[in-house]
RODO-2510 file (C-alpha; in nm, 4 decimals, decimal comma):
residues 537
     n   res          X          Y          Z
     1     m    -1,0116    -1,1648    -0,5253
     2     a    -1,3253    -0,9829    -0,4769
     3     r    -1,4565    -0,7273    -0,7511
     4     s    -1,5454    -0,4857    -0,4726
     5     e    -1,1908    -0,5259    -0,3252
     6     r    -1,0260    -0,4867    -0,6415
     7     d    -1,2090    -0,1774    -0,7111
     8     l    -1,0050    -0,0354    -0,4386
     9     l    -0,6659    -0,1022    -0,5619
    10     s    -0,4504     0,1360    -0,8278
    11     t    -0,1499     0,0545    -1,0507
    12     e     0,1417     0,2761    -1,1560
    13     i     0,4720     0,1730    -1,3524
    14     v     0,7493     0,3113    -1,1671
    15     n     1,0905     0,3608    -1,3481
    16     r     1,3457     0,2455    -1,0845
    17     g     1,6330     0,3786    -1,3168
    18     i     1,9421     0,1924    -1,4040
    19     e     2,0049    -0,1256    -1,1563
    20     s     2,4007    -0,0795    -1,0512
    21     s     2,4898    -0,4079    -0,9293
    22     g     2,3328    -0,7727    -1,0329
    23     p     2,2486    -1,0106    -1,3512
    24     n     2,0849    -0,7133    -1,4869
    25     a     2,3496    -0,4444    -1,4012
    26     g     2,3390    -0,1149    -1,6591
    27     s     2,0295    -0,1910    -1,7458
    28     l     1,6927    -0,0197    -1,6962
    29     t     1,4815    -0,1454    -1,3864
    30     f     1,0648    -0,1401    -1,3947
    31     s     0,8348    -0,1543    -1,0857
    32     v     0,4865    -0,2294    -1,0172
    33     r     0,2954    -0,0458    -0,7317
    34     v     0,0223    -0,1182    -0,6042
    35     r    -0,1743     0,0793    -0,4043
    36     r    -0,5443     0,1176    -0,2144
    37     r    -0,7342     0,4327    -0,3049
    38     l    -1,0396     0,5893    -0,1173
    39     p    -1,3283     0,3839    -0,1828
    40     d    -1,6156     0,5427    -0,3913
    41     f    -1,8082     0,7542    -0,1096
    42     l    -2,0969     0,7567    -0,2780
    43     q    -2,1369     0,4337    -0,3795
    44     s    -2,2740     0,2760     0,0005
    45     v    -2,3336     0,5787     0,1620
    46     n    -2,5554     0,4739     0,4673
    47     l    -2,9091     0,6120     0,5216
    48     k    -2,9094     0,6723     0,8698
    49     y    -2,5921     0,9806     0,8166
    50     v    -2,7821     1,1695     0,5756
    51     k    -3,1005     1,1112     0,8320
    52     l    -2,7976     1,2199     1,0299
    53     g    -2,7982     1,5544     0,8752
    54     y    -3,1507     1,6053     0,8012
    55     h    -3,1845     1,5666     1,1760
    56     y    -3,0214     1,8316     1,2708
    57     l    -3,2178     2,0653     1,0204
    58     i    -3,5820     1,9447     1,1368
    59     n    -3,4453     2,0698     1,4794
    60     h    -3,5162     2,4537     1,3321
    61     a    -3,7722     2,3333     1,0747
    62     i    -4,0650     2,4906     1,2972
    63     y    -3,9668     2,8028     1,3002
    64     l    -3,8780     2,8074     0,8392
    65     a    -4,2416     2,6613     0,9000
    66     t    -4,4430     2,9021     1,0795
    67     i    -4,3113     3,2361     0,9913
    68     p    -4,3075     3,2318     0,6559
    69     v    -4,6937     3,1643     0,7510
    70     l    -4,7910     3,4317     0,9995
    71     l    -4,6057     3,6621     0,7576
    72     l    -4,8356     3,6142     0,4943
    73     v    -5,1337     3,5814     0,6506
    74     f    -5,0765     3,9413     0,8075
    75     s    -4,9195     4,0974     0,4778
    76     a    -5,2726     3,9338     0,3209
    77     e    -5,4408     4,0963     0,6199
    78     v    -5,2621     4,4682     0,6110
    79     g    -5,2802     4,4767     0,2411
    80     s    -5,6244     4,5131     0,2027
    81     l    -5,6117     4,8308     0,4310
    82     s    -5,5258     5,1382     0,2933
    83     r    -5,2675     5,3413     0,5248
    84     e    -5,5583     5,5616     0,6974
    85     e    -5,7963     5,2838     0,7580
    86     l    -5,5142     5,1181     0,9036
    87     w    -5,4357     5,3992     1,1846
    88     e    -5,8405     5,4193     1,1740
    89     k    -5,8678     5,0180     1,3065
    90     l    -5,5144     5,0261     1,5397
    91     w    -5,6484     5,3478     1,7139
    92     e    -6,0342     5,1888     1,7505
    93     d    -5,8944     4,8811     1,9349
    94     t    -5,6518     5,0696     2,1185
    95     r    -5,9119     5,2878     2,2375
    96     h    -6,1881     4,9946     2,2784
    97     d    -5,9874     4,7129     2,4396
    98     l    -5,6442     4,9067     2,6034
    99     a    -5,5528     4,5723     2,8530
   100     s    -5,5444     4,3189     2,5254
   101     v    -5,2906     4,5791     2,3173
   102     l    -5,1124     4,6515     2,6960
   103     g    -5,1358     4,1805     2,6934
   104     f    -5,0462     4,1459     2,3963
   105     f    -4,6955     4,3524     2,3887
   106     g    -4,6249     4,2217     2,7264
   107     v    -4,6651     3,8832     2,5775
   108     f    -4,4636     3,9720     2,2552
   109     v    -4,2092     4,1246     2,4697
   110     f    -4,1276     3,8324     2,7290
   111     t    -4,1425     3,5825     2,3914
   112     l    -3,8446     3,8002     2,1985
   113     s    -3,6952     3,8092     2,5396
   114     v    -3,6426     3,4476     2,6123
   115     y    -3,5827     3,3510     2,2521
   116     f    -3,2649     3,5921     2,1952
   117     m    -3,1461     3,5025     2,5969
   118     s    -3,1932     3,1620     2,4871
   119     r    -3,0344     3,1210     2,1689
   120     p    -2,6485     3,0618     2,1278
   121     r    -2,4861     3,3150     2,1300
   122     s    -2,2462     3,3840     1,8034
   123     v    -1,8689     3,2262     1,8189
   124     y    -1,6638     3,4767     1,6753
   125     l    -1,2892     3,4184     1,5138
   126     v    -1,1046     3,7627     1,5560
   127     d    -0,7975     3,6545     1,4252
   128     f    -0,5432     3,3626     1,4043
   129     a    -0,1372     3,2912     1,3924
   130     c     0,0435     3,0003     1,2241
   131     y     0,4307     2,9551     1,3724
   132     r     0,7163     2,9419     1,0955
   133     p     1,0418     2,8094     1,2095
   134     p     1,3852     2,9993     1,1217
   135     d     1,5520     2,9481     0,8282
   136     d     1,8236     2,6961     0,9886
   137     l     1,5411     2,4475     1,0594
   138     k     1,5276     2,4102     0,6999
   139     v     1,5819     2,0495     0,5221
   140     t     1,4796     2,0217     0,1755
   141     r     1,4108     1,6657     0,0125
   142     e     1,7460     1,5436     0,0104
   143     q     1,8717     1,6862     0,3178
   144     f     1,5815     1,4240     0,4944
   145     i     1,7409     1,1400     0,3136
   146     e     2,0866     1,2354     0,4818
   147     v     1,9159     1,2558     0,7989
   148     a     1,7680     0,9157     0,7735
   149     g     2,0005     0,7667     0,6518
   150     k     2,2255     0,8575     1,0643
   151     w     1,9405     0,7283     1,1702
   152     s     1,9067     0,4022     1,0231
   153     k     2,2483     0,3074     1,1197
   154     s     2,3630     0,2439     0,6629
   155     d     2,0175     0,0114     0,6191
   156     e     1,9941     0,0642     0,2189
   157     a     1,6904    -0,0904     0,1886
   158     s     1,4901     0,1569     0,4567
   159     l     1,6696     0,4430     0,2680
   160     d     1,5141     0,3404    -0,0332
   161     f     1,1637     0,3440     0,0307
   162     q     1,1954     0,6065     0,2679
   163     r     1,3697     0,7999    -0,0904
   164     r     1,0982     0,6756    -0,3035
   165     i     0,7552     0,8108    -0,0429
   166     m     0,9676     1,1346    -0,0347
   167     k     0,9905     1,1373    -0,4554
   168     s     0,6350     1,0858    -0,4956
   169     s     0,5421     1,2798    -0,1366
   170     g     0,4252     1,6043    -0,2617
   171     i     0,6026     1,8042    -0,0347
   172     g     0,8920     2,0541    -0,1073
   173     d     1,2351     2,1189    -0,0181
   174     e     1,1382     2,4156     0,2703
   175     t     1,0315     2,1935     0,5313
   176     y     1,1118     2,1796     0,8965
   177     i     1,2352     1,9351     1,1291
   178     p     1,4127     2,0172     1,4336
   179     k     1,7765     2,0770     1,5032
   180     v     1,8395     1,7825     1,6973
   181     v     1,6725     1,6102     1,4407
   182     m     1,8679     1,6884     1,1881
   183     s     2,2058     1,6308     1,4138
   184     a     2,1182     1,2604     1,5323
   185     e     2,3992     1,2874     1,7635
   186     e     2,1397     1,2132     2,0463
   187     n     1,8392     1,1042     2,1199
   188     c     1,5595     1,3424     2,0330
   189     m     1,2867     1,1140     2,1873
   190     t     1,3095     1,2691     2,5309
   191     m     1,1278     1,4551     2,7520
   192     k     1,3604     1,7721     2,7422
   193     h     1,3774     1,7929     2,3981
   194     g     1,0199     1,7555     2,3616
   195     r     0,9889     2,0457     2,5741
   196     l     1,2199     2,2588     2,3835
   197     e     1,0605     2,2104     2,0764
   198     a     0,7037     2,2315     2,2256
   199     s     0,8024     2,6520     2,3906
   200     m     0,9611     2,7104     2,0241
   201     v     0,6695     2,6739     1,8244
   202     m     0,3670     2,6913     2,0792
   203     f     0,5419     3,0389     2,2537
   204     g     0,6017     3,1585     1,8263
   205     a     0,2605     3,1020     1,7381
   206     l     0,1040     3,2782     2,0566
   207     d     0,3762     3,5765     2,0510
   208     e     0,2291     3,6446     1,7240
   209     l    -0,1319     3,6075     1,8278
   210     f    -0,1095     3,8169     2,0831
   211     k     0,0531     4,0990     1,8803
   212     k    -0,2297     4,0809     1,6060
   213     t    -0,5035     4,1408     1,8947
   214     k    -0,3540     4,3284     2,0801
   215     v    -0,4921     4,1066     2,3842
   216     r    -0,3177     4,0407     2,6832
   217     p    -0,3227     3,6887     2,8473
   218     k    -0,4490     3,7869     3,0899
   219     d    -0,7962     3,8454     2,9125
   220     v    -0,8121     3,4486     2,8248
   221     g    -1,0239     3,2983     3,0284
   222     i    -1,0641     2,9872     2,7999
   223     l    -0,7493     2,7834     2,6997
   224     v    -0,7620     2,4167     2,4976
   225     v    -0,4170     2,2528     2,3993
   226     n    -0,3953     2,0016     2,1797
   227     c    -0,1140     1,7606     2,1157
   228     s    -0,1386     1,4287     1,9916
   229     i     0,2109     1,2590     2,1213
   230     f     0,3896     1,4648     2,3816
   231     n     0,1746     1,5279     2,6946
   232     p     0,3975     1,5655     2,9482
   233     t     0,3557     1,6088     3,3417
   234     p     0,2591     1,9300     3,3758
   235     s     0,0989     1,9651     3,0594
   236     l     0,1787     2,1632     2,7878
   237     s    -0,1286     2,3963     2,8578
   238     a     0,0498     2,4677     3,1935
   239     m     0,3260     2,5360     3,0251
   240     i     0,1096     2,8204     2,8265
   241     i     0,0163     2,9738     3,1216
   242     n     0,2939     2,9558     3,3314
   243     h     0,5331     3,1447     3,0185
   244     y     0,2330     3,4105     2,9843
   245     k     0,1859     3,4494     3,3629
   246     m    -0,2119     3,4047     3,3019
   247     r    -0,5065     3,4396     3,5431
   248     g    -0,5835     3,2350     3,8118
   249     n    -0,9388     3,1319     3,7224
   250     i    -0,8332     3,0354     3,3825
   251     i    -1,0185     2,7199     3,2317
   252     s    -0,8025     2,5006     3,0747
   253     y    -0,7815     2,1837     2,8798
   254     n    -0,4980     1,9639     2,7173
   255     l    -0,5600     1,7497     2,4561
   256     g    -0,4444     1,3877     2,3764
   257     g    -0,3721     1,1003     2,1794
   258     m    -0,6573     1,2787     1,9352
   259     g    -0,4526     1,2520     1,6314
   260     c    -0,4361     1,5282     1,3651
   261     s    -0,8399     1,6094     1,3597
   262     a    -0,7924     1,7552     1,7355
   263     g    -0,7547     2,1294     1,5890
   264     v    -1,1545     2,0807     1,4943
   265     i    -1,1874     1,9264     1,8084
   266     g    -1,0467     2,2076     2,0418
   267     v    -1,2215     2,4552     1,8519
   268     d    -1,5573     2,2636     1,9414
   269     l    -1,4768     2,2113     2,3131
   270     a    -1,3788     2,6483     2,3154
   271     r    -1,6831     2,7240     2,1305
   272     d    -1,9380     2,4998     2,4235
   273     m    -1,7025     2,6577     2,6920
   274     l    -1,7825     3,0249     2,5534
   275     q    -2,1382     2,9342     2,5541
   276     a    -2,1522     2,8261     2,9034
   277     n    -1,9072     3,1506     3,0303
   278     h    -2,0177     3,4663     2,8244
   279     n    -1,8195     3,8149     2,7476
   280     n    -1,5550     3,5775     2,7184
   281     y    -1,1420     3,4881     2,4837
   282     a    -1,0502     3,1368     2,3868
   283     v    -0,7249     3,0604     2,2631
   284     v    -0,7151     2,7012     2,0934
   285     v    -0,3434     2,6041     2,0428
   286     s    -0,2506     2,2809     1,7390
   287     t     0,0646     2,1762     1,7341
   288     e     0,2723     1,8253     1,7420
   289     m     0,6215     1,7553     1,8189
   290     v     0,8369     1,5747     1,5591
   291     g     1,1363     1,5052     1,7036
   292     y     0,9823     1,3483     2,0059
   293     n     0,7382     1,1602     1,7664
   294     w     1,0957     1,1039     1,5335
   295     y     1,1424     0,6850     1,4672
   296     a     1,4448     0,5114     1,4893
   297     g     1,3640     0,1783     1,3899
   298     r     1,3655    -0,0194     1,0495
   299     d     0,9770    -0,1070     1,0830
   300     r     0,8505     0,0706     0,7027
   301     s     0,4807     0,1159     0,7989
   302     m     0,6907     0,3140     1,1429
   303     m     0,8805     0,4801     0,8691
   304     i     0,5985     0,6730     0,7261
   305     p     0,5301     0,9586     0,9933
   306     n     0,8853     1,0733     0,9580
   307     c     0,8525     1,1431     0,5899
   308     f     0,5384     1,3738     0,6088
   309     f     0,5121     1,4747     0,9274
   310     r     0,7345     1,8678     1,0200
   311     m     0,7294     2,1252     1,2332
   312     g     0,4468     2,3360     1,2938
   313     c     0,2098     2,5371     1,5398
   314     s    -0,1372     2,7322     1,4713
   315     a    -0,2808     3,0050     1,7690
   316     i    -0,6636     3,0828     1,7068
   317     l    -0,8542     3,3561     1,9658
   318     m    -1,2195     3,3467     1,9794
   319     s    -1,4650     3,5134     2,1373
   320     n    -1,8352     3,5907     2,2093
   321     r    -1,7980     3,9429     2,3137
   322     r    -2,0232     4,1373     2,1120
   323     r    -1,7767     4,4717     2,0561
   324     d    -1,5667     4,2058     1,8904
   325     y    -1,8252     4,1661     1,6144
   326     h    -1,6421     4,4456     1,4019
   327     r    -1,2974     4,3325     1,3837
   328     a    -1,3715     3,9529     1,3922
   329     k    -1,2215     3,7627     1,0730
   330     y    -1,5018     3,4318     1,0820
   331     r    -1,8045     3,3321     1,2586
   332     l    -1,8339     3,0375     1,3745
   333     q    -2,1575     2,8242     1,1574
   334     l    -2,1443     2,4343     1,2346
   335     i    -1,9234     2,1786     1,3449
   336     v    -1,9691     1,8093     1,2327
   337     r    -1,7491     1,5381     1,3959
   338     t    -1,7410     1,1661     1,3141
   339     h    -1,5948     0,9026     1,4716
   340     t    -1,5306     0,5275     1,3706
   341     g    -1,2901     0,4607     1,6154
   342     a    -1,5547     0,1141     1,7433
   343     d    -1,4491    -0,0584     1,4457
   344     d    -1,1787    -0,3170     1,5301
   345     r    -0,9431    -0,2005     1,1829
   346     s    -1,0610     0,1972     1,2415
   347     f    -0,9393     0,1869     1,5842
   348     r    -0,5630     0,0304     1,4494
   349     s    -0,5066     0,2338     1,2157
   350     v    -0,2771     0,4456     1,2720
   351     y    -0,1417     0,2916     1,6634
   352     q     0,1761     0,3517     1,8436
   353     e     0,3650     0,0874     1,9645
   354     e     0,7069    -0,0819     1,9801
   355     d     0,8812    -0,1901     1,7139
   356     e     1,0434    -0,5458     1,7750
   357     q     1,3767    -0,3454     1,8580
   358     g     1,1968    -0,1920     2,1270
   359     f     1,1918     0,1390     1,9298
   360     r     0,8465     0,3482     1,9604
   361     g     0,6978     0,4772     1,7406
   362     l     0,3384     0,5454     1,4516
   363     k     0,2243     0,2162     1,2853
   364     v     0,0264     0,2909     0,9835
   365     s    -0,1901     0,0859     0,8371
   366     k    -0,1424    -0,0711     0,4734
   367     n    -0,5648    -0,0178     0,4634
   368     i    -0,5402     0,3816     0,5772
   369     m    -0,6900     0,5127     0,2472
   370     e    -0,9942     0,2707     0,2917
   371     i    -1,0776     0,3392     0,6544
   372     g    -0,9953     0,6860     0,6260
   373     g    -1,2563     0,7357     0,2927
   374     d    -1,5056     0,5781     0,4948
   375     a    -1,5061     0,8037     0,7811
   376     l    -1,4882     1,0909     0,5307
   377     k    -1,7985     0,9882     0,3381
   378     t    -1,9839     0,9766     0,6796
   379     n    -1,8989     1,3184     0,7525
   380     i    -1,9355     1,4704     0,4316
   381     t    -2,3134     1,2733     0,4441
   382     t    -2,3963     1,4278     0,7960
   383     l    -2,2721     1,7558     0,6395
   384     g    -2,4785     1,7483     0,3501
   385     p    -2,8166     1,8697     0,4601
   386     l    -2,6925     2,1040     0,6505
   387     v    -2,5207     2,3280     0,4370
   388     l    -2,6130     2,2191     0,0962
   389     p    -2,8042     2,4475    -0,1533
   390     f    -3,1861     2,3005    -0,1511
   391     s    -3,1734     2,1871    -0,5111
   392     e    -2,8761     1,9726    -0,4398
   393     q    -3,0314     1,8376    -0,1570
   394     l    -3,3327     1,7003    -0,3310
   395     f    -3,1006     1,5457    -0,5847
   396     f    -2,9018     1,3560    -0,4103
   397     f    -3,1470     1,2785    -0,1097
   398     a    -3,3652     1,0892    -0,4354
   399     t    -3,1163     0,9029    -0,6009
   400     l    -2,9936     0,7560    -0,2553
   401     v    -3,3401     0,6359    -0,2127
   402     w    -3,3923     0,5537    -0,5469
   403     r    -3,0518     0,3185    -0,5230
   404     h    -3,1393     0,1932    -0,1867
   405     l    -3,5067     0,0589    -0,2600
   406     f    -3,4342    -0,1166    -0,5674
   407     s    -3,0948    -0,2177    -0,4998
   408     g    -3,3011    -0,5332    -0,3605
   409     s    -3,5065    -0,6127    -0,6522
   410     a    -3,5357    -0,9418    -0,7544
   411     d    -3,5038    -0,8166    -1,0950
   412     k    -3,1447    -0,8856    -1,1574
   413     s    -3,0670    -0,7588    -1,4602
   414     r    -3,2513    -0,4128    -1,3283
   415     s    -3,0443    -0,4857    -1,0087
   416     s    -2,7508    -0,4470    -1,2169
   417     s    -2,8236    -0,1901    -1,3996
   418     l    -2,8648     0,0564    -1,1175
   419     a    -2,5766    -0,0844    -0,9552
   420     s    -2,3862     0,0178    -1,2630
   421     t    -2,5793     0,3583    -1,2523
   422     k    -2,3451     0,6362    -1,1240
   423     p    -2,4827     0,8212    -0,8087
   424     y    -2,5186     1,1835    -0,8517
   425     i    -2,2284     1,3666    -0,6322
   426     p    -2,3412     1,6975    -0,4756
   427     d    -2,1919     1,9871    -0,5840
   428     y    -1,9910     2,0924    -0,2961
   429     k    -1,8597     2,3877    -0,4234
   430     l    -2,2247     2,5320    -0,4405
   431     a    -2,1863     2,5273    -0,0356
   432     f    -1,8860     2,6726    -0,0154
   433     e    -1,6074     2,8960    -0,1708
   434     h    -1,2355     2,7782     0,0154
   435     f    -1,1667     2,4462     0,0613
   436     c    -0,9562     2,3738     0,3466
   437     v    -0,8531     1,9803     0,3561
   438     h    -0,5996     1,9059     0,6072
   439     a    -0,2655     1,8214     0,3883
   440     a    -0,2065     1,4878     0,4585
   441     s    -0,0169     1,3241     0,1615
   442     k    -0,0854     1,3902    -0,2021
   443     t    -0,2453     1,0749    -0,2258
   444     v    -0,4720     1,1619     0,0018
   445     l    -0,5886     1,5414    -0,1622
   446     d    -0,5784     1,3479    -0,4917
   447     e    -0,8007     1,0679    -0,4299
   448     l    -1,0418     1,3385    -0,2077
   449     q    -1,0153     1,5781    -0,5706
   450     k    -1,1864     1,3086    -0,7777
   451     n    -1,4553     1,1608    -0,5085
   452     l    -1,5242     1,5220    -0,4613
   453     e    -1,5493     1,6683    -0,8173
   454     l    -1,3130     1,9792    -0,6582
   455     s    -1,1114     2,1478    -0,8821
   456     e    -0,6876     2,2565    -0,9070
   457     k    -0,8211     2,5923    -0,7375
   458     n    -1,0151     2,4658    -0,4781
   459     m    -0,7319     2,2184    -0,3861
   460     e    -0,4479     2,4572    -0,4203
   461     a    -0,4008     2,5813    -0,0644
   462     s    -0,4182     2,2301     0,0445
   463     r    -0,1339     2,1285    -0,1846
   464     m     0,0981     2,4617    -0,1599
   465     t     0,0765     2,3910     0,2063
   466     l     0,1881     2,0732     0,2079
   467     h     0,5031     2,1670    -0,0822
   468     r     0,5511     2,4731     0,1130
   469     f     0,5184     2,3042     0,5301
   470     g     0,4683     1,9467     0,5147
   471     n     0,2082     1,7383     0,6974
   472     t     0,2475     1,9958     1,0418
   473     s    -0,0657     1,7464     1,1418
   474     s    -0,3793     1,9576     1,3615
   475     s    -0,2875     2,3158     1,2258
   476     s    -0,2291     2,2180     0,9241
   477     i    -0,5951     2,3478     0,8255
   478     w    -0,4660     2,7196     0,9498
   479     y    -0,1010     2,6987     0,7213
   480     e    -0,3926     2,6816     0,4591
   481     l    -0,6160     2,9546     0,5616
   482     a    -0,3401     3,1955     0,6188
   483     y    -0,2720     3,1074     0,2165
   484     l    -0,6258     3,2114     0,0944
   485     e    -0,5492     3,5451     0,3283
   486     a    -0,2084     3,5728     0,1987
   487     k    -0,3263     3,5103    -0,1464
   488     e    -0,6641     3,8137    -0,0733
   489     r    -0,9131     3,5532    -0,1893
   490     v    -1,1316     3,5179     0,1171
   491     k    -1,4595     3,8034     0,0907
   492     r    -1,6764     3,9283     0,2836
   493     g    -1,9783     3,5869     0,3061
   494     d    -1,7621     3,3791     0,1476
   495     r    -1,7711     3,0302     0,3429
   496     v    -1,4859     2,8241     0,4347
   497     w    -1,5139     2,4026     0,5158
   498     q    -1,1621     2,2739     0,7169
   499     i    -1,1982     1,8922     0,7343
   500     a    -0,9273     1,7383     0,8962
   501     f    -0,8659     1,3357     0,9931
   502     g    -0,6821     1,1518     1,2214
   503     s    -0,6575     0,8417     1,4565
   504     g    -0,8989     0,7256     1,5897
   505     f    -1,0511     0,6835     1,3487
   506     k    -1,1917     1,0342     1,3248
   507     c    -1,3016     1,2824     1,0514
   508     n    -1,4211     1,6906     1,1530
   509     s    -1,5738     1,9678     0,9701
   510     v    -1,5770     2,2831     1,0536
   511     v    -1,7617     2,5526     0,8554
   512     w    -1,6585     2,9583     0,8716
   513     q    -1,8118     3,2636     0,7562
   514     a    -1,6040     3,5429     0,6454
   515     m    -1,7492     3,8830     0,8311
   516     r    -1,5587     4,0802     0,5780
   517     r    -1,3335     4,1206     0,3177
   518     v    -1,0161     3,9720     0,4858
   519     k    -0,6686     4,1942     0,3118
   520     k    -0,3345     4,0397     0,3266
   521     p    -0,1915     4,0545     0,6903
   522     a     0,0933     4,1688     0,7877
   523     r     0,1819     3,8611     0,9808
   524     n     0,1760     3,5131     0,7786
   525     p     0,4280     3,2674     0,6783
   526     w     0,3396     3,3378     0,3726
   527     l     0,4316     3,6910     0,2507
   528     d     0,8019     3,5956     0,1490
   529     c     0,6884     3,3038    -0,0733
   530     v     0,3194     3,3179    -0,2123
   531     d     0,4285     3,4978    -0,5133
   532     r     0,6134     3,1776    -0,6496
   533     y     0,2898     2,9853    -0,5575
   534     p     0,1598     2,7819    -0,6636
   535     v     0,4091     2,5680    -0,8217
   536     a     0,3537     2,2071    -0,9913
   537     l     0,3713     1,8783    -0,7618
***
């Protein structure tokens, strides 16, 4: 095996307890688990993605370069005159050349007007809501194994596999699954049960959103709904419009098959629609149907989603109305999207298909960690020049250029020395105060924390969301932000980085800036349990 391939593997010795049968009955047994881990993000950073980030930055460089120079020249000219001399000079110039002065002010006002009319409007996040299912849908890890046993028809090997996954998943004993999955008495992968679950989670989140914001459904001009697996006809967005009797000229979109990163894609689409439709509200709904996506077969690679995905839904209200400036919680700063679907391995890394027995499910590739790491590496490399302080950009870029210039040197000893030198990892903690990383699994969060050198505090919201609610797909980043708000950690000016990844393969980032100090909300899915967190996983 090549050295680069070995570097992507990690080993772990697992105590499997006392053997109950066979020649080794009564003795302790151990197994060695070999896993793929995320690649070192910065060992193989491609310069073209750094260039892309700097390209975005340079688009506005003309303002950064000319404005300070103009201010410096103006200050030098005015600073050499006393107040009396300044007024006297202005009066003389105005009296003798009034036409030039009026022309100058006319051009100045016209230029200023064009600038303010052509620049993108600020987009605000007024508020958001996360649905919390009723307590009778809670399931512990042991109860989940019992439910899995009903579906797997007493296949002990499959149950043991799922039991090992649950033990190391980071998921707690208070997550939610649909009642039809719990009972296992009828086929839950039907349009009927899919619509029932969709109605429960979507309308629950939207009811809470409209109560929190005091916005009427008829006031919403743009609606974006994303759900990867369940896409009925009429669409989920049509279900919402029908339920709330929204206006006839509403601009609606329904995104399907976009994976766990679709929440950020929905925000991006809503932002573009708000830029084209002034003085408007946009609602983005992110969810996934657990029951409709349930896998009832015995293919282990297709059992993994059953173990991680849980019920959840988020609804956010965005606005470009100036009057919402004072009540909005956050301002949208930027969005960076990465899609690696041109690569066949990435495209098939999370793939919906039928198994040999005809059961439909999501097949997760064994290379998912490596593929996800590559997409994440590309995304954060593009994001870096847009958010990092200049000192961090300088160190990172200089180190990167140095390694690329000398990695092909004919001097092998020097090349090997450079290759063994650890690259400079930018400190993203200097760019953001809060991190909301998609709660995919404990392993993903561990590796991402290690590679980005984040603290336990930085990862707390993601880990606790995984423990309390499980992987709620595209809505997980909003449960994480709700956790930060319930802990009253978000202060005015704080920057929040939400990053999500999913099938395709995609990795998307969105950055928000807090408009004010966010007090503990009256409605929040964490309110009755936030004091118990954080807990050790």
